[in-house]
PyMOL commands that place a pseudoatom at each C-alpha (Angstrom):
pseudoatom trace, name=CA, resn=GLY, resi=1, chain=A, elem=C, hetatm=0, pos=[-62.386, -174.387, -84.618]
pseudoatom trace, name=CA, resn=MET, resi=2, chain=A, elem=C, hetatm=0, pos=[-64.439, -171.273, -85.452]
pseudoatom trace, name=CA, resn=ASP, resi=3, chain=A, elem=C, hetatm=0, pos=[-68.046, -170.761, -84.414]
pseudoatom trace, name=CA, resn=TRP, resi=4, chain=A, elem=C, hetatm=0, pos=[-70.662, -170.995, -87.158]
pseudoatom trace, name=CA, resn=LEU, resi=5, chain=A, elem=C, hetatm=0, pos=[-71.222, -167.214, -87.408]
pseudoatom trace, name=CA, resn=VAL, resi=6, chain=A, elem=C, hetatm=0, pos=[-67.532, -166.523, -88.118]
pseudoatom trace, name=CA, resn=ALA, resi=7, chain=A, elem=C, hetatm=0, pos=[-67.305, -169.491, -90.491]
pseudoatom trace, name=CA, resn=ALA, resi=8, chain=A, elem=C, hetatm=0, pos=[-70.394, -168.321, -92.393]
pseudoatom trace, name=CA, resn=ARG, resi=9, chain=A, elem=C, hetatm=0, pos=[-68.984, -164.789, -92.674]
pseudoatom trace, name=CA, resn=ILE, resi=10, chain=A, elem=C, hetatm=0, pos=[-65.671, -166.058, -94.079]
pseudoatom trace, name=CA, resn=ALA, resi=11, chain=A, elem=C, hetatm=0, pos=[-67.472, -168.414, -96.465]
pseudoatom trace, name=CA, resn=ASN, resi=12, chain=A, elem=C, hetatm=0, pos=[-69.631, -165.552, -97.716]
pseudoatom trace, name=CA, resn=VAL, resi=13, chain=A, elem=C, hetatm=0, pos=[-66.587, -163.355, -98.366]
pseudoatom trace, name=CA, resn=ALA, resi=14, chain=A, elem=C, hetatm=0, pos=[-64.863, -166.247, -100.162]
pseudoatom trace, name=CA, resn=ALA, resi=15, chain=A, elem=C, hetatm=0, pos=[-67.939, -166.827, -102.328]
pseudoatom trace, name=CA, resn=GLY, resi=16, chain=A, elem=C, hetatm=0, pos=[-67.946, -163.147, -103.262]
pseudoatom trace, name=CA, resn=VAL, resi=17, chain=A, elem=C, hetatm=0, pos=[-64.373, -163.433, -104.524]
pseudoatom trace, name=CA, resn=VAL, resi=18, chain=A, elem=C, hetatm=0, pos=[-65.005, -166.635, -106.474]
pseudoatom trace, name=CA, resn=VAL, resi=19, chain=A, elem=C, hetatm=0, pos=[-68.091, -165.379, -108.326]
pseudoatom trace, name=CA, resn=GLY, resi=20, chain=A, elem=C, hetatm=0, pos=[-66.063, -162.394, -109.483]
pseudoatom trace, name=CA, resn=LYS, resi=21, chain=A, elem=C, hetatm=0, pos=[-63.739, -164.707, -111.429]
pseudoatom trace, name=CA, resn=SER, resi=22, chain=A, elem=C, hetatm=0, pos=[-64.308, -165.997, -114.938]
pseudoatom trace, name=CA, resn=GLY, resi=23, chain=A, elem=C, hetatm=0, pos=[-65.113, -169.665, -115.248]
pseudoatom trace, name=CA, resn=THR, resi=24, chain=A, elem=C, hetatm=0, pos=[-64.608, -172.104, -112.390]
pseudoatom trace, name=CA, resn=SER, resi=25, chain=A, elem=C, hetatm=0, pos=[-61.669, -171.001, -110.255]
pseudoatom trace, name=CA, resn=PRO, resi=26, chain=A, elem=C, hetatm=0, pos=[-60.575, -171.802, -106.687]
pseudoatom trace, name=CA, resn=ILE, resi=27, chain=A, elem=C, hetatm=0, pos=[-59.813, -169.040, -104.218]
pseudoatom trace, name=CA, resn=GLU, resi=28, chain=A, elem=C, hetatm=0, pos=[-56.239, -168.571, -103.023]
pseudoatom trace, name=CA, resn=LEU, resi=29, chain=A, elem=C, hetatm=0, pos=[-55.670, -168.063, -99.296]
pseudoatom trace, name=CA, resn=ALA, resi=30, chain=A, elem=C, hetatm=0, pos=[-53.963, -164.728, -100.068]
pseudoatom trace, name=CA, resn=GLU, resi=31, chain=A, elem=C, hetatm=0, pos=[-57.040, -163.585, -102.018]
pseudoatom trace, name=CA, resn=LEU, resi=32, chain=A, elem=C, hetatm=0, pos=[-59.312, -164.445, -99.091]
pseudoatom trace, name=CA, resn=ARG, resi=33, chain=A, elem=C, hetatm=0, pos=[-57.001, -162.643, -96.684]
pseudoatom trace, name=CA, resn=ALA, resi=34, chain=A, elem=C, hetatm=0, pos=[-57.049, -159.530, -98.914]
pseudoatom trace, name=CA, resn=ALA, resi=35, chain=A, elem=C, hetatm=0, pos=[-60.851, -159.602, -99.122]
pseudoatom trace, name=CA, resn=LEU, resi=36, chain=A, elem=C, hetatm=0, pos=[-61.211, -159.903, -95.343]
pseudoatom trace, name=CA, resn=LEU, resi=37, chain=A, elem=C, hetatm=0, pos=[-58.767, -157.051, -94.791]
pseudoatom trace, name=CA, resn=GLU, resi=38, chain=A, elem=C, hetatm=0, pos=[-60.817, -154.887, -97.152]
pseudoatom trace, name=CA, resn=LEU, resi=39, chain=A, elem=C, hetatm=0, pos=[-63.747, -155.157, -94.736]
pseudoatom trace, name=CA, resn=GLU, resi=40, chain=A, elem=C, hetatm=0, pos=[-61.572, -153.896, -91.875]
pseudoatom trace, name=CA, resn=ASP, resi=41, chain=A, elem=C, hetatm=0, pos=[-59.527, -151.252, -93.666]
pseudoatom trace, name=CA, resn=GLY, resi=42, chain=A, elem=C, hetatm=0, pos=[-59.589, -148.658, -90.886]
pseudoatom trace, name=CA, resn=PRO, resi=43, chain=A, elem=C, hetatm=0, pos=[-58.953, -145.072, -92.053]
pseudoatom trace, name=CA, resn=ASN, resi=44, chain=A, elem=C, hetatm=0, pos=[-58.884, -146.155, -95.719]
pseudoatom trace, name=CA, resn=LYS, resi=45, chain=A, elem=C, hetatm=0, pos=[-62.328, -147.723, -95.567]
pseudoatom trace, name=CA, resn=GLU, resi=46, chain=A, elem=C, hetatm=0, pos=[-64.079, -144.693, -97.088]
pseudoatom trace, name=CA, resn=LEU, resi=47, chain=A, elem=C, hetatm=0, pos=[-61.594, -144.483, -99.969]
pseudoatom trace, name=CA, resn=THR, resi=48, chain=A, elem=C, hetatm=0, pos=[-61.774, -148.238, -100.538]
pseudoatom trace, name=CA, resn=ARG, resi=49, chain=A, elem=C, hetatm=0, pos=[-65.547, -147.980, -100.744]
pseudoatom trace, name=CA, resn=LEU, resi=50, chain=A, elem=C, hetatm=0, pos=[-65.225, -145.226, -103.370]
pseudoatom trace, name=CA, resn=ASN, resi=51, chain=A, elem=C, hetatm=0, pos=[-62.706, -147.209, -105.424]
pseudoatom trace, name=CA, resn=SER, resi=52, chain=A, elem=C, hetatm=0, pos=[-61.578, -150.775, -104.730]
pseudoatom trace, name=CA, resn=LYS, resi=53, chain=A, elem=C, hetatm=0, pos=[-58.150, -150.033, -106.249]
pseudoatom trace, name=CA, resn=ILE, resi=54, chain=A, elem=C, hetatm=0, pos=[-57.234, -147.894, -103.196]
pseudoatom trace, name=CA, resn=TYR, resi=55, chain=A, elem=C, hetatm=0, pos=[-55.483, -150.043, -100.592]
pseudoatom trace, name=CA, resn=SER, resi=56, chain=A, elem=C, hetatm=0, pos=[-54.084, -150.006, -97.091]
pseudoatom trace, name=CA, resn=LEU, resi=57, chain=A, elem=C, hetatm=0, pos=[-50.584, -151.488, -96.784]
pseudoatom trace, name=CA, resn=GLU, resi=58, chain=A, elem=C, hetatm=0, pos=[-51.767, -154.731, -95.197]
pseudoatom trace, name=CA, resn=ARG, resi=59, chain=A, elem=C, hetatm=0, pos=[-54.435, -155.300, -97.821]
pseudoatom trace, name=CA, resn=LEU, resi=60, chain=A, elem=C, hetatm=0, pos=[-52.005, -154.424, -100.614]
pseudoatom trace, name=CA, resn=LYS, resi=61, chain=A, elem=C, hetatm=0, pos=[-49.416, -156.888, -99.306]
pseudoatom trace, name=CA, resn=ALA, resi=62, chain=A, elem=C, hetatm=0, pos=[-52.061, -159.612, -99.423]
pseudoatom trace, name=CA, resn=ALA, resi=63, chain=A, elem=C, hetatm=0, pos=[-53.093, -158.599, -102.961]
pseudoatom trace, name=CA, resn=VAL, resi=64, chain=A, elem=C, hetatm=0, pos=[-49.488, -158.560, -104.192]
pseudoatom trace, name=CA, resn=ASP, resi=65, chain=A, elem=C, hetatm=0, pos=[-48.961, -161.994, -102.669]
pseudoatom trace, name=CA, resn=ALA, resi=66, chain=A, elem=C, hetatm=0, pos=[-52.025, -163.268, -104.546]
pseudoatom trace, name=CA, resn=TRP, resi=67, chain=A, elem=C, hetatm=0, pos=[-50.837, -161.705, -107.818]
pseudoatom trace, name=CA, resn=ARG, resi=68, chain=A, elem=C, hetatm=0, pos=[-47.421, -163.283, -107.438]
pseudoatom trace, name=CA, resn=ARG, resi=69, chain=A, elem=C, hetatm=0, pos=[-48.990, -166.698, -106.907]
pseudoatom trace, name=CA, resn=LEU, resi=70, chain=A, elem=C, hetatm=0, pos=[-50.598, -166.198, -110.318]
pseudoatom trace, name=CA, resn=GLY, resi=71, chain=A, elem=C, hetatm=0, pos=[-47.198, -165.424, -111.843]
pseudoatom trace, name=CA, resn=LYS, resi=72, chain=A, elem=C, hetatm=0, pos=[-47.766, -161.681, -112.216]
pseudoatom trace, name=CA, resn=LYS, resi=73, chain=A, elem=C, hetatm=0, pos=[-44.878, -159.196, -112.339]
pseudoatom trace, name=CA, resn=ILE, resi=74, chain=A, elem=C, hetatm=0, pos=[-45.315, -156.263, -109.929]
pseudoatom trace, name=CA, resn=ILE, resi=75, chain=A, elem=C, hetatm=0, pos=[-44.381, -152.708, -110.988]
pseudoatom trace, name=CA, resn=PHE, resi=76, chain=A, elem=C, hetatm=0, pos=[-44.129, -149.767, -108.587]
pseudoatom trace, name=CA, resn=THR, resi=77, chain=A, elem=C, hetatm=0, pos=[-43.962, -146.021, -109.045]
pseudoatom trace, name=CA, resn=ASN, resi=78, chain=A, elem=C, hetatm=0, pos=[-44.711, -143.058, -106.811]
pseudoatom trace, name=CA, resn=GLY, resi=79, chain=A, elem=C, hetatm=0, pos=[-45.232, -139.315, -106.716]
pseudoatom trace, name=CA, resn=CYS, resi=80, chain=A, elem=C, hetatm=0, pos=[-47.464, -136.453, -105.610]
pseudoatom trace, name=CA, resn=PHE, resi=81, chain=A, elem=C, hetatm=0, pos=[-49.483, -136.450, -108.851]
pseudoatom trace, name=CA, resn=ASP, resi=82, chain=A, elem=C, hetatm=0, pos=[-51.125, -133.190, -107.797]
pseudoatom trace, name=CA, resn=LEU, resi=83, chain=A, elem=C, hetatm=0, pos=[-52.480, -131.724, -111.040]
pseudoatom trace, name=CA, resn=LEU, resi=84, chain=A, elem=C, hetatm=0, pos=[-52.488, -134.631, -113.466]
pseudoatom trace, name=CA, resn=HIS, resi=85, chain=A, elem=C, hetatm=0, pos=[-50.776, -133.694, -116.755]
pseudoatom trace, name=CA, resn=LEU, resi=86, chain=A, elem=C, hetatm=0, pos=[-49.288, -135.261, -119.879]
pseudoatom trace, name=CA, resn=GLY, resi=87, chain=A, elem=C, hetatm=0, pos=[-46.010, -136.121, -118.167]
pseudoatom trace, name=CA, resn=HIS, resi=88, chain=A, elem=C, hetatm=0, pos=[-47.858, -138.042, -115.461]
pseudoatom trace, name=CA, resn=VAL, resi=89, chain=A, elem=C, hetatm=0, pos=[-49.994, -139.949, -117.963]
pseudoatom trace, name=CA, resn=GLN, resi=90, chain=A, elem=C, hetatm=0, pos=[-47.003, -140.972, -120.059]
pseudoatom trace, name=CA, resn=LEU, resi=91, chain=A, elem=C, hetatm=0, pos=[-45.141, -142.104, -116.922]
pseudoatom trace, name=CA, resn=ILE, resi=92, chain=A, elem=C, hetatm=0, pos=[-48.090, -144.292, -115.886]
pseudoatom trace, name=CA, resn=GLN, resi=93, chain=A, elem=C, hetatm=0, pos=[-48.440, -145.769, -119.373]
pseudoatom trace, name=CA, resn=GLU, resi=94, chain=A, elem=C, hetatm=0, pos=[-44.727, -146.552, -119.623]
pseudoatom trace, name=CA, resn=ALA, resi=95, chain=A, elem=C, hetatm=0, pos=[-44.687, -148.002, -116.106]
pseudoatom trace, name=CA, resn=ALA, resi=96, chain=A, elem=C, hetatm=0, pos=[-47.695, -150.254, -116.796]
pseudoatom trace, name=CA, resn=ALA, resi=97, chain=A, elem=C, hetatm=0, pos=[-45.919, -151.646, -119.874]
pseudoatom trace, name=CA, resn=GLN, resi=98, chain=A, elem=C, hetatm=0, pos=[-43.073, -152.982, -117.689]
pseudoatom trace, name=CA, resn=GLY, resi=99, chain=A, elem=C, hetatm=0, pos=[-45.088, -155.834, -116.174]
pseudoatom trace, name=CA, resn=ASP, resi=100, chain=A, elem=C, hetatm=0, pos=[-48.539, -157.039, -115.158]
pseudoatom trace, name=CA, resn=LYS, resi=101, chain=A, elem=C, hetatm=0, pos=[-49.715, -155.167, -112.041]
pseudoatom trace, name=CA, resn=LEU, resi=102, chain=A, elem=C, hetatm=0, pos=[-48.914, -151.491, -111.425]
pseudoatom trace, name=CA, resn=VAL, resi=103, chain=A, elem=C, hetatm=0, pos=[-48.883, -150.104, -107.888]
pseudoatom trace, name=CA, resn=VAL, resi=104, chain=A, elem=C, hetatm=0, pos=[-48.861, -146.295, -107.537]
pseudoatom trace, name=CA, resn=ALA, resi=105, chain=A, elem=C, hetatm=0, pos=[-47.905, -144.782, -104.172]
pseudoatom trace, name=CA, resn=LEU, resi=106, chain=A, elem=C, hetatm=0, pos=[-49.190, -141.248, -103.558]
pseudoatom trace, name=CA, resn=ASN, resi=107, chain=A, elem=C, hetatm=0, pos=[-47.727, -138.764, -101.106]
pseudoatom trace, name=CA, resn=SER, resi=108, chain=A, elem=C, hetatm=0, pos=[-50.360, -137.838, -98.526]
pseudoatom trace, name=CA, resn=ASP, resi=109, chain=A, elem=C, hetatm=0, pos=[-51.330, -134.185, -98.083]
pseudoatom trace, name=CA, resn=ASN, resi=110, chain=A, elem=C, hetatm=0, pos=[-48.954, -133.838, -95.124]
pseudoatom trace, name=CA, resn=SER, resi=111, chain=A, elem=C, hetatm=0, pos=[-46.135, -135.419, -97.099]
pseudoatom trace, name=CA, resn=VAL, resi=112, chain=A, elem=C, hetatm=0, pos=[-46.721, -133.071, -100.068]
pseudoatom trace, name=CA, resn=LYS, resi=113, chain=A, elem=C, hetatm=0, pos=[-46.693, -130.010, -97.796]
pseudoatom trace, name=CA, resn=ARG, resi=114, chain=A, elem=C, hetatm=0, pos=[-43.335, -131.033, -96.354]
pseudoatom trace, name=CA, resn=LEU, resi=115, chain=A, elem=C, hetatm=0, pos=[-41.894, -131.521, -99.834]
pseudoatom trace, name=CA, resn=LYS, resi=116, chain=A, elem=C, hetatm=0, pos=[-43.544, -128.684, -101.781]
pseudoatom trace, name=CA, resn=GLY, resi=117, chain=A, elem=C, hetatm=0, pos=[-44.502, -126.071, -99.189]
pseudoatom trace, name=CA, resn=PRO, resi=118, chain=A, elem=C, hetatm=0, pos=[-47.668, -124.972, -97.348]
pseudoatom trace, name=CA, resn=SER, resi=119, chain=A, elem=C, hetatm=0, pos=[-49.562, -123.988, -100.521]
pseudoatom trace, name=CA, resn=ARG, resi=120, chain=A, elem=C, hetatm=0, pos=[-49.524, -127.541, -101.848]
pseudoatom trace, name=CA, resn=PRO, resi=121, chain=A, elem=C, hetatm=0, pos=[-51.149, -129.857, -102.703]
pseudoatom trace, name=CA, resn=ILE, resi=122, chain=A, elem=C, hetatm=0, pos=[-53.695, -128.192, -104.962]
pseudoatom trace, name=CA, resn=GLN, resi=123, chain=A, elem=C, hetatm=0, pos=[-55.914, -131.269, -104.806]
pseudoatom trace, name=CA, resn=PRO, resi=124, chain=A, elem=C, hetatm=0, pos=[-56.451, -133.183, -101.531]
pseudoatom trace, name=CA, resn=GLN, resi=125, chain=A, elem=C, hetatm=0, pos=[-55.260, -136.772, -101.211]
pseudoatom trace, name=CA, resn=LYS, resi=126, chain=A, elem=C, hetatm=0, pos=[-58.775, -138.196, -101.549]
pseudoatom trace, name=CA, resn=ALA, resi=127, chain=A, elem=C, hetatm=0, pos=[-59.247, -136.563, -104.947]
pseudoatom trace, name=CA, resn=ARG, resi=128, chain=A, elem=C, hetatm=0, pos=[-55.743, -137.473, -106.135]
pseudoatom trace, name=CA, resn=ALA, resi=129, chain=A, elem=C, hetatm=0, pos=[-56.188, -141.108, -105.097]
pseudoatom trace, name=CA, resn=ILE, resi=130, chain=A, elem=C, hetatm=0, pos=[-59.542, -141.480, -106.861]
pseudoatom trace, name=CA, resn=VAL, resi=131, chain=A, elem=C, hetatm=0, pos=[-58.264, -139.845, -110.061]
pseudoatom trace, name=CA, resn=MET, resi=132, chain=A, elem=C, hetatm=0, pos=[-55.163, -142.053, -110.090]
pseudoatom trace, name=CA, resn=ALA, resi=133, chain=A, elem=C, hetatm=0, pos=[-57.202, -145.217, -109.437]
pseudoatom trace, name=CA, resn=ALA, resi=134, chain=A, elem=C, hetatm=0, pos=[-59.424, -144.337, -112.411]
pseudoatom trace, name=CA, resn=LEU, resi=135, chain=A, elem=C, hetatm=0, pos=[-56.505, -144.442, -114.858]
pseudoatom trace, name=CA, resn=GLU, resi=136, chain=A, elem=C, hetatm=0, pos=[-56.228, -147.417, -117.175]
pseudoatom trace, name=CA, resn=GLY, resi=137, chain=A, elem=C, hetatm=0, pos=[-53.151, -149.449, -116.332]
pseudoatom trace, name=CA, resn=VAL, resi=138, chain=A, elem=C, hetatm=0, pos=[-53.206, -148.650, -112.607]
pseudoatom trace, name=CA, resn=ASP, resi=139, chain=A, elem=C, hetatm=0, pos=[-54.053, -151.704, -110.489]
pseudoatom trace, name=CA, resn=ALA, resi=140, chain=A, elem=C, hetatm=0, pos=[-53.488, -150.378, -106.980]
pseudoatom trace, name=CA, resn=VAL, resi=141, chain=A, elem=C, hetatm=0, pos=[-53.124, -147.002, -105.256]
pseudoatom trace, name=CA, resn=ILE, resi=142, chain=A, elem=C, hetatm=0, pos=[-51.737, -146.479, -101.765]
pseudoatom trace, name=CA, resn=LEU, resi=143, chain=A, elem=C, hetatm=0, pos=[-51.133, -143.298, -99.747]
pseudoatom trace, name=CA, resn=PHE, resi=144, chain=A, elem=C, hetatm=0, pos=[-48.010, -142.771, -97.659]
pseudoatom trace, name=CA, resn=ASP, resi=145, chain=A, elem=C, hetatm=0, pos=[-47.352, -140.107, -95.043]
pseudoatom trace, name=CA, resn=GLU, resi=146, chain=A, elem=C, hetatm=0, pos=[-43.545, -140.295, -94.993]
pseudoatom trace, name=CA, resn=GLU, resi=147, chain=A, elem=C, hetatm=0, pos=[-41.305, -138.221, -97.258]
pseudoatom trace, name=CA, resn=THR, resi=148, chain=A, elem=C, hetatm=0, pos=[-40.396, -141.322, -99.286]
pseudoatom trace, name=CA, resn=PRO, resi=149, chain=A, elem=C, hetatm=0, pos=[-42.194, -144.610, -100.072]
pseudoatom trace, name=CA, resn=LEU, resi=150, chain=A, elem=C, hetatm=0, pos=[-39.280, -146.753, -98.866]
pseudoatom trace, name=CA, resn=LYS, resi=151, chain=A, elem=C, hetatm=0, pos=[-41.396, -148.537, -96.236]
pseudoatom trace, name=CA, resn=ILE, resi=152, chain=A, elem=C, hetatm=0, pos=[-43.904, -149.618, -98.893]
pseudoatom trace, name=CA, resn=ILE, resi=153, chain=A, elem=C, hetatm=0, pos=[-41.183, -150.657, -101.355]
pseudoatom trace, name=CA, resn=GLU, resi=154, chain=A, elem=C, hetatm=0, pos=[-39.510, -152.809, -98.710]
pseudoatom trace, name=CA, resn=ALA, resi=155, chain=A, elem=C, hetatm=0, pos=[-42.866, -154.356, -97.767]
pseudoatom trace, name=CA, resn=LEU, resi=156, chain=A, elem=C, hetatm=0, pos=[-43.825, -155.215, -101.356]
pseudoatom trace, name=CA, resn=THR, resi=157, chain=A, elem=C, hetatm=0, pos=[-40.414, -155.755, -103.022]
pseudoatom trace, name=CA, resn=PRO, resi=158, chain=A, elem=C, hetatm=0, pos=[-41.672, -154.990, -106.548]
pseudoatom trace, name=CA, resn=ASP, resi=159, chain=A, elem=C, hetatm=0, pos=[-40.078, -156.598, -109.593]
pseudoatom trace, name=CA, resn=VAL, resi=160, chain=A, elem=C, hetatm=0, pos=[-39.694, -153.260, -111.374]
pseudoatom trace, name=CA, resn=LEU, resi=161, chain=A, elem=C, hetatm=0, pos=[-39.270, -149.812, -109.807]
pseudoatom trace, name=CA, resn=VAL, resi=162, chain=A, elem=C, hetatm=0, pos=[-40.171, -146.962, -112.182]
pseudoatom trace, name=CA, resn=LYS, resi=163, chain=A, elem=C, hetatm=0, pos=[-39.243, -143.274, -111.908]
pseudoatom trace, name=CA, resn=GLY, resi=164, chain=A, elem=C, hetatm=0, pos=[-39.064, -140.401, -114.363]
pseudoatom trace, name=CA, resn=GLY, resi=165, chain=A, elem=C, hetatm=0, pos=[-36.052, -139.853, -116.584]
pseudoatom trace, name=CA, resn=ASP, resi=166, chain=A, elem=C, hetatm=0, pos=[-35.051, -136.779, -114.572]
pseudoatom trace, name=CA, resn=TYR, resi=167, chain=A, elem=C, hetatm=0, pos=[-33.689, -139.214, -111.947]
pseudoatom trace, name=CA, resn=ASP, resi=168, chain=A, elem=C, hetatm=0, pos=[-30.678, -141.496, -112.076]
pseudoatom trace, name=CA, resn=VAL, resi=169, chain=A, elem=C, hetatm=0, pos=[-30.688, -145.018, -110.644]
pseudoatom trace, name=CA, resn=GLN, resi=170, chain=A, elem=C, hetatm=0, pos=[-28.530, -144.082, -107.638]
pseudoatom trace, name=CA, resn=SER, resi=171, chain=A, elem=C, hetatm=0, pos=[-31.002, -141.393, -106.543]
pseudoatom trace, name=CA, resn=VAL, resi=172, chain=A, elem=C, hetatm=0, pos=[-34.155, -143.527, -106.833]
pseudoatom trace, name=CA, resn=VAL, resi=173, chain=A, elem=C, hetatm=0, pos=[-35.498, -144.382, -103.376]
pseudoatom trace, name=CA, resn=GLY, resi=174, chain=A, elem=C, hetatm=0, pos=[-35.679, -148.146, -102.905]
pseudoatom trace, name=CA, resn=ALA, resi=175, chain=A, elem=C, hetatm=0, pos=[-33.485, -148.962, -105.906]
pseudoatom trace, name=CA, resn=GLN, resi=176, chain=A, elem=C, hetatm=0, pos=[-30.922, -150.896, -103.885]
pseudoatom trace, name=CA, resn=HIS, resi=177, chain=A, elem=C, hetatm=0, pos=[-33.598, -152.949, -102.146]
pseudoatom trace, name=CA, resn=VAL, resi=178, chain=A, elem=C, hetatm=0, pos=[-35.315, -153.886, -105.410]
pseudoatom trace, name=CA, resn=MET, resi=179, chain=A, elem=C, hetatm=0, pos=[-32.088, -154.738, -107.249]
pseudoatom trace, name=CA, resn=SER, resi=180, chain=A, elem=C, hetatm=0, pos=[-30.761, -156.768, -104.319]
pseudoatom trace, name=CA, resn=HIS, resi=181, chain=A, elem=C, hetatm=0, pos=[-33.835, -158.999, -104.668]
pseudoatom trace, name=CA, resn=GLY, resi=182, chain=A, elem=C, hetatm=0, pos=[-33.341, -159.532, -108.397]
pseudoatom trace, name=CA, resn=GLY, resi=183, chain=A, elem=C, hetatm=0, pos=[-35.554, -156.681, -109.585]
pseudoatom trace, name=CA, resn=ARG, resi=184, chain=A, elem=C, hetatm=0, pos=[-34.682, -153.730, -111.789]
pseudoatom trace, name=CA, resn=VAL, resi=185, chain=A, elem=C, hetatm=0, pos=[-35.118, -149.966, -112.010]
pseudoatom trace, name=CA, resn=HIS, resi=186, chain=A, elem=C, hetatm=0, pos=[-36.681, -148.442, -115.121]
pseudoatom trace, name=CA, resn=LEU, resi=187, chain=A, elem=C, hetatm=0, pos=[-36.225, -144.726, -115.846]
pseudoatom trace, name=CA, resn=ALA, resi=188, chain=A, elem=C, hetatm=0, pos=[-39.163, -143.572, -117.947]
pseudoatom trace, name=CA, resn=ASN, resi=189, chain=A, elem=C, hetatm=0, pos=[-38.858, -141.040, -120.742]
pseudoatom trace, name=CA, resn=PHE, resi=190, chain=A, elem=C, hetatm=0, pos=[-39.032, -137.530, -119.305]
pseudoatom trace, name=CA, resn=VAL, resi=191, chain=A, elem=C, hetatm=0, pos=[-41.558, -135.193, -120.942]
pseudoatom trace, name=CA, resn=GLN, resi=192, chain=A, elem=C, hetatm=0, pos=[-40.115, -131.686, -120.997]
pseudoatom trace, name=CA, resn=GLY, resi=193, chain=A, elem=C, hetatm=0, pos=[-42.299, -128.669, -120.245]
pseudoatom trace, name=CA, resn=PHE, resi=194, chain=A, elem=C, hetatm=0, pos=[-44.925, -130.320, -118.049]
pseudoatom trace, name=CA, resn=SER, resi=195, chain=A, elem=C, hetatm=0, pos=[-45.092, -129.986, -114.264]
pseudoatom trace, name=CA, resn=THR, resi=196, chain=A, elem=C, hetatm=0, pos=[-47.654, -129.053, -111.628]
pseudoatom trace, name=CA, resn=THR, resi=197, chain=A, elem=C, hetatm=0, pos=[-45.397, -126.200, -110.482]
pseudoatom trace, name=CA, resn=LYS, resi=198, chain=A, elem=C, hetatm=0, pos=[-45.332, -124.764, -114.015]
pseudoatom trace, name=CA, resn=ILE, resi=199, chain=A, elem=C, hetatm=0, pos=[-49.112, -125.063, -114.402]
pseudoatom trace, name=CA, resn=VAL, resi=200, chain=A, elem=C, hetatm=0, pos=[-49.711, -123.283, -111.077]
pseudoatom trace, name=CA, resn=SER, resi=201, chain=A, elem=C, hetatm=0, pos=[-47.226, -120.553, -112.031]
pseudoatom trace, name=CA, resn=GLU, resi=202, chain=A, elem=C, hetatm=0, pos=[-48.901, -119.977, -115.389]
pseudoatom trace, name=CA, resn=LEU, resi=203, chain=A, elem=C, hetatm=0, pos=[-52.352, -119.850, -113.818]
pseudoatom trace, name=CA, resn=SER, resi=204, chain=A, elem=C, hetatm=0, pos=[-51.137, -117.324, -111.231]
pseudoatom trace, name=CA, resn=TYR, resi=205, chain=A, elem=C, hetatm=0, pos=[-49.614, -115.177, -113.997]
pseudoatom trace, name=CA, resn=THR, resi=206, chain=A, elem=C, hetatm=0, pos=[-52.753, -115.145, -116.147]
pseudoatom trace, name=CA, resn=SER, resi=207, chain=A, elem=C, hetatm=0, pos=[-54.995, -114.354, -113.189]
for i in range(1, 207): cmd.bond("trace and resi %d" % i, "trace and resi %d" % (i + 1))
show_as sticks, trace
zoom trace
C-alpha cells in the first residue's frame, strides 16, 4: 500500500542491513525497524553518526528485540563513567562476560550534576558516550536524563542486571523488575582505590 518512493527507501535500508551480514541471511522485521529508526534518531542523530553503538530508547528497544530473536542474552549496567579508570574497565569486562549483548546506560550531564554537584561531570556526555562505545564488549550505549535508569530497564527488561560490588541486590535500581521477569542481578567485583572523585581530589591536591 506504500508509494514507490517509500517502498524503494525501505528496500534500500533493508539491503544495507543484509549486506552487512556474513553469508546469505534474511532480515528480521525488528532489524529493519531499528535501521529505519536510526535514520530518524532526533537529538541523538549526531552521536549515532559518530558511533553506531549510541542509541535512542526506541532504536535500542528494536535492536534488543532483534538480538533476542537471535537467542542473545541481554546484559545491562549503568553509571556516570566520568573519568574512565581501572574500576570501570573491570566492571565492563565482568558485565560483558555475563551474556551476549551489553547495554551501558550513561547519566546525562544534567543527571550527573544532580547526583554529584555543579562541578561535575568532568567530561561532557558526548565524550563519555563515545569513549564508552569504543570499549570492547560494549554493544550499545544510551543516555538518560533521570536520576536512575529505571525507565530504560523496564523498557528493555534485560536478562542480567550488573552493578558494582559496593551495592547489595536490594539497593540496585531495577532489580525487582528484572528478577520478576526471570532475570538475575550480578554484583561485580569491586576494585578498591579507584574512583573519579578520588582522581579529581588528587589532581586538585597536586596542582
